[in-house]
N, C-alpha and C positions, 0 to 999 in steps of 0.2 A: 647736721648732727643734732642729737637730742640733748636737752638740758639735764645736767646731773645735780641732784640734790646733795649738797656737801655737808650741811649742818642745819639742825633745828634746835630751838630752845624755847621753853615755855616756863613761866614762873609767875606766881601771884606776888604782888608787891602791895603792902598795906600803905598806900599813898594815893593821893588824888591824881587822876589821869593827866591833868594839866601839868603838874609838877614832873611826873614821869616823862611826859613828852618833852618838856623844857630841858631836862637833864640828858635826854637821848638825842636831842636835835640841835641844841645851841652850842656853838663851838667852845665858849668859855667853860662849859660843863664837860663836854666830850674829852677835851685834853686833860681833864682832871681824873677821869676814871679809866680812860683807855691808855694802855702802856705802849700802843703802837702808833697812834695818831699824834703827829707833831703839830700840824695845823691844817686847816682847810681854808683855801684862799678863794673867795667868791667875788665875782664882779657885780652881783646883784645886791641892791640895798637890803639890809637885814630883814625888814618886814615884807619883802616882795618876792619871797621864794614861791615858785609855782612849778607845775609840770613843765619840764624842758629847761629849768634853771640848771646851770652848770657851776662847778667849782673844781679846783685842783686840790687833791688830798695828798699831803705829804705824810708818809708813814715810815716808821723805822722798825725793821726786823733784825734783831741782833745788832750788828754794826753797820748795816746797809740801809740807806735811805732811798725810798721809792716815791715817785710822783705818778699820779694817775688822774686823768680827767674823769670826773663823776657827773652823772646827769640824773636829776630827779625824774623818774618815770611815773611815780604816784606821789601825790602830796595832798593829804586830807587831814590836817591837824585837828584834834590830837589823836586821831584814830589810825592812820595808815600812812606810811612813807616807804617808798622803794627807790633805791639808788642803783644805777648801773655804771660799771667802769669797763672800758674796753682796753684790754692788755694783750700782750703777745700770747698769753695762755687762752684767751677767749673773752667772752662777755660775762663778767661777774655781777651777780645781782644779790643785793641784801634788802630784805623787806622786813619792816617792823610793823606789827599790828598791835594796837592797844585796845583793850576791852574793859569796860567798867564792870565791877561787881560790888556787892554790898560792902566789903571791907577795903576796897581799893581798886587796883588795876591788874589785869592779866597782861603780861608781855609775851608776845609770840614773835620769834625771830626765825627767818628762813634764809639760808645762803645757798645760792645755786651758781653753777658755771655752765655756760654754753661753750664747749671747747672749740678752739680755732682749728684744730686738726686732730688726727688720730693719736699722735704722740701725747698731747695734753689730755686727751680723753682717757687714755690708758693710765697715765700718771695719776690723774685725778681719781679714777676708780680705785687704783691701788692704795692711794694715800689719804683718801677722804676720812678715814678713821682718825687721822691726826688732827683734823680741824677741831674736833671735840676738845682736845687739850688746850688749844690756843683760845678758842672762843668761850669755852666754859669759864675760864679765869677772867676774861674780859667782862662777861655779863654778871658774874658774881661780884666783881668789883663795881660794876654799874649799880647793882641793887644796894650794896653797902653805901655807895655814894648818894643815892637817892635818900636813904634813911638819914645820912649825915646832914644833907641839905635841909630835909624836913625838920630835923631836930634843931638845927641852927635857926630856922625861921620860927619855930615854936618858942624857942628861948627868947628871941628878940621881940616876939609878940606881933 
């Protein structure tokens, strides 16, 4: 089966690429801006993330909690990270690419699904418009969070 592009997002953030990456990738930040992620449980020491590193992501959607094993398939800080999870629906892939520009950082996000069967392929194609509502709120929250962290650090000096 072919991979289905479910969601893309791009936005300029007037902040240093290292700060944007930190807020996007470090768990103590992620749980602050994401309303879905409860925690990520990693067996790897914090500074030793690499391609192939895995963790369990605990996420909450409405009242239901889900756990999924996630694997880093790309890890090139602070420029590019891709994570895949294998679920009954198929292989979900989220890729973040950060690019520096004069005023800060451009964030690119791409979410895809390689469906496990024709049923999930059909459902994904019919419902992929709904991903925008879920993810847009998350990434708008993320950008606000980056600015809040930046402001706090500027104030503290």
